[in-house]
C-alpha positions as a printed Julia matrix, in Angstrom:
235×3 Matrix{Float64}:
 -16.44   -7.34   5.05
 -12.68   -6.87   5.46
 -12.38   -9.77   7.92
 -13.23  -12.17   5.09
 -11.81  -10.25   2.11
  -9.72  -12.45  -0.19
  -7.54   -9.47  -1.04
  -5.62  -10.24   2.15
  -4.4   -13.61   0.83
  -0.84  -12.25   0.88
   0.8   -13.61   4.06
   4.57  -14.07   4.17
   6.41  -15.89   6.93
   8.5   -13.63   9.2
   6.75  -10.53   7.86
   5.98   -7.58  10.14
   2.53   -8.94  11.0
   4.01  -12.36  11.8
   6.59  -10.77  14.1
   3.99   -8.61  15.84
   1.72  -11.62  16.4
   4.61  -13.43  18.11
   5.46  -10.33  20.13
   1.89  -10.05  21.42
   2.05  -13.69  22.51
   5.38  -13.19  24.29
   4.03  -10.15  26.15
   0.91  -12.1   27.15
   3.03  -14.97  28.5
   5.28  -12.59  30.46
   2.19  -10.86  31.9
   0.7   -14.22  32.87
   3.89  -15.2   34.68
   4.05  -11.89  36.56
   0.36  -12.04  37.54
   0.21  -15.76  38.3
  -0.02  -15.4   42.08
  -2.64  -12.66  41.91
  -4.8   -14.78  39.62
  -4.34  -17.89  41.74
  -5.32  -16.05  44.9
  -8.63  -14.95  43.37
 -10.58  -18.15  42.8
 -13.36  -16.44  40.86
 -10.89  -14.72  38.51
  -8.91  -17.95  38.12
 -11.96  -19.93  37.04
 -13.27  -17.19  34.75
  -9.88  -16.92  33.03
  -9.72  -20.66  32.36
 -13.26  -20.73  31.0
 -12.7   -17.63  28.86
  -9.59  -19.08  27.17
 -11.36  -22.38  26.48
 -14.54  -20.84  25.06
 -12.65  -18.3   22.94
 -10.63  -21.1   21.33
 -13.75  -23.09  20.5
 -15.58  -20.05  19.1
 -12.63  -19.16  16.84
 -12.41  -22.76  15.62
 -16.12  -23.07  14.86
 -16.22  -19.72  13.05
 -13.3   -21.01  11.0
 -15.29  -24.16  10.14
 -18.24  -22.03   9.07
 -16.0   -19.82   6.91
 -14.37  -22.77   5.12
 -17.72  -24.5    4.54
 -19.23  -21.27   3.18
 -16.36  -21.03   0.64
 -15.74  -24.63  -0.34
 -18.3   -26.84   1.35
 -17.38  -29.42   3.96
 -13.8   -30.65   3.62
 -12.32  -33.73   5.26
  -9.32  -31.65   6.3
 -11.65  -30.0    8.84
 -11.86  -33.22  10.82
 -10.01  -32.64  14.14
  -7.33  -35.26  13.47
  -4.31  -32.97  13.33
  -2.03  -32.52  16.32
  -2.99  -28.87  16.75
  -6.74  -29.52  16.48
  -6.53  -32.36  18.99
  -4.39  -30.2   21.29
  -6.81  -27.29  21.04
  -9.84  -29.35  22.06
  -7.93  -31.17  24.79
  -6.63  -27.86  26.13
 -10.18  -26.53  26.23
 -11.32  -29.61  28.16
  -8.34  -29.4   30.54
  -9.09  -25.73  31.23
 -12.82  -26.24  31.7
 -12.35  -29.21  34.03
  -9.06  -28.09  35.58
  -7.76  -31.59  34.85
  -4.12  -32.32  35.63
  -4.5   -35.83  34.19
  -5.34  -34.45  30.75
  -2.58  -31.85  31.04
   0.07  -34.51  31.6
  -0.82  -36.14  28.27
  -1.5   -32.91  26.44
   1.44  -30.68  27.41
   4.12  -31.91  24.95
   1.64  -32.15  22.07
   0.23  -28.67  22.57
   3.47  -26.8   23.18
   5.34  -28.55  20.35
   2.45  -28.14  17.91
   1.84  -24.51  18.83
   5.49  -23.43  18.71
   6.15  -25.11  15.36
   2.94  -23.73  13.84
   3.54  -20.22  15.13
   7.1   -20.14  13.82
   6.5   -21.85  10.48
   3.03  -20.27  10.0
   1.72  -22.51   7.22
  -1.08  -20.18   6.08
  -1.82  -17.61   3.38
  -4.05  -14.86   4.8
  -2.6   -11.61   6.08
  -3.78   -9.26   8.83
  -6.61   -8.2    9.25
  -8.28  -11.26   7.68
 -10.19  -13.54  10.05
  -7.97  -16.49   9.11
  -4.96  -14.54  10.41
  -6.69  -14.0   13.76
  -7.87  -17.61  13.85
  -4.48  -19.1   13.03
  -2.37  -17.03  15.39
  -5.15  -16.67  17.95
  -5.91  -20.36  18.37
  -2.31  -21.57  18.34
  -1.38  -18.85  20.81
  -4.37  -19.64  23.01
  -3.73  -23.33  23.43
  -0.04  -22.63  24.09
  -1.09  -19.92  26.56
  -3.65  -22.27  28.11
  -1.03  -24.91  28.85
   1.33  -22.33  30.33
  -1.59  -21.08  32.41
  -2.0   -24.58  33.88
   1.72  -24.54  34.74
   2.08  -20.99  36.06
  -1.28  -20.58  37.81
  -2.55  -24.08  38.52
   0.94  -25.34  39.35
   0.73  -28.5   37.24
   3.94  -30.45  36.67
   4.98  -33.43  34.58
   7.46  -36.23  35.14
   9.52  -38.13  32.6
   7.08  -41.03  32.65
   4.41  -38.57  31.46
   6.55  -37.71  28.43
   6.86  -41.39  27.58
   3.14  -42.0   28.12
   2.19  -38.96  26.04
   4.56  -40.06  23.24
   3.11  -43.57  23.21
  -0.48  -42.29  23.01
   0.46  -39.94  20.16
   2.13  -42.83  18.33
  -1.06  -44.88  18.71
  -3.0   -42.0   17.13
  -0.46  -41.28  14.41
  -0.24  -44.81  13.01
  -3.9   -45.07  11.89
  -3.89  -41.43  10.72
  -0.85  -42.19   8.53
  -2.89  -44.81   6.68
  -6.13  -42.79   6.75
  -4.59  -39.72   5.07
  -4.23  -41.25   1.57
  -7.76  -42.66   1.78
  -9.28  -39.3    2.75
  -6.82  -37.29   0.62
  -5.83  -35.3    3.72
  -2.58  -34.4    5.45
  -3.43  -34.66   9.14
  -0.41  -34.39  11.46
   1.69  -33.62   8.32
   2.23  -37.37   7.97
   1.64  -37.28   4.22
   3.58  -34.14   3.34
   5.53  -31.57   5.35
   5.06  -27.81   4.85
   7.49  -26.47   2.24
   9.24  -24.31   4.84
  10.46  -27.33   6.84
  10.46  -30.12   4.24
  14.24  -29.74   3.77
  14.8   -31.0    7.33
  13.55  -34.51   6.57
  12.7   -34.63   2.86
  16.24  -35.67   1.95
  15.59  -39.01   3.68
  13.07  -39.98   0.98
   9.82  -41.95   1.27
   8.82  -43.36   3.66
  11.87  -42.75   5.85
  11.26  -39.05   6.32
   8.2   -39.97   8.43
  10.44  -41.81  10.89
  12.86  -38.88  10.98
   9.99  -36.46  11.52
   8.57  -38.63  14.33
  11.97  -38.87  16.01
  12.31  -35.08  15.74
   8.99  -34.6   17.54
  10.03  -37.1   20.22
  13.27  -35.15  20.67
  11.34  -31.89  21.06
   9.16  -33.53  23.73
  12.34  -34.2   25.71
  13.44  -30.59  25.36
  10.1   -29.49  26.77
  10.68  -31.73  29.78
  14.0   -30.06  30.67
  12.45  -27.12  32.64
  10.6   -29.62  34.85
  13.75  -31.73  35.26
  15.8   -28.7   36.34
  13.0   -27.67  38.71
  13.0   -31.12  40.31
  16.78  -31.06  40.78
  16.67  -27.56  42.22
  13.94  -28.6   44.67
């Protein structure tokens, strides 16, 4: 079956398929913004949309698990300890429960993780392989899901939420940093950065690049707060 054909293990970053995947996401986000009021005014449609995004993410993730296990058996890298995996499941829960409390913690993790993963695209399988749909589909969906909670549900964050979210992530990252060598995994890229971005922090050497990488993520969290800050000042 072509969806699982290893002949498509030929992905290249910033290829035509990569660009088209990003274009589809941009068009979806623009459409969501334009239709936000119409969706919000139809409570049945609003709920069905939230549930659909959440369930689709989970289905894609579990099919991915099944595919990996069928090829290589269970791997510890499948444990949902990476930033994107945690963000995906938390986004699903936030959408299913319509929880603003979860969103306030989740927002910087999900948007930062999704944007970096979509741009760097640390994967090997090309369109139309299932892994291509899973990778771009899931990262796009949990980014889209968080924007949905902003555009449609009207959720907002304050600076204290950025600090709280950063502190919680730090509390998760510290044990994962020490767990990675034990499990021989690379959750949260705290053991090794993807080759495409290693030059940004690799020059700092071990273990200092981890601090540089962490500071870079913290800086990106602040950038993601700027739209809310400008909105507050405008109001």
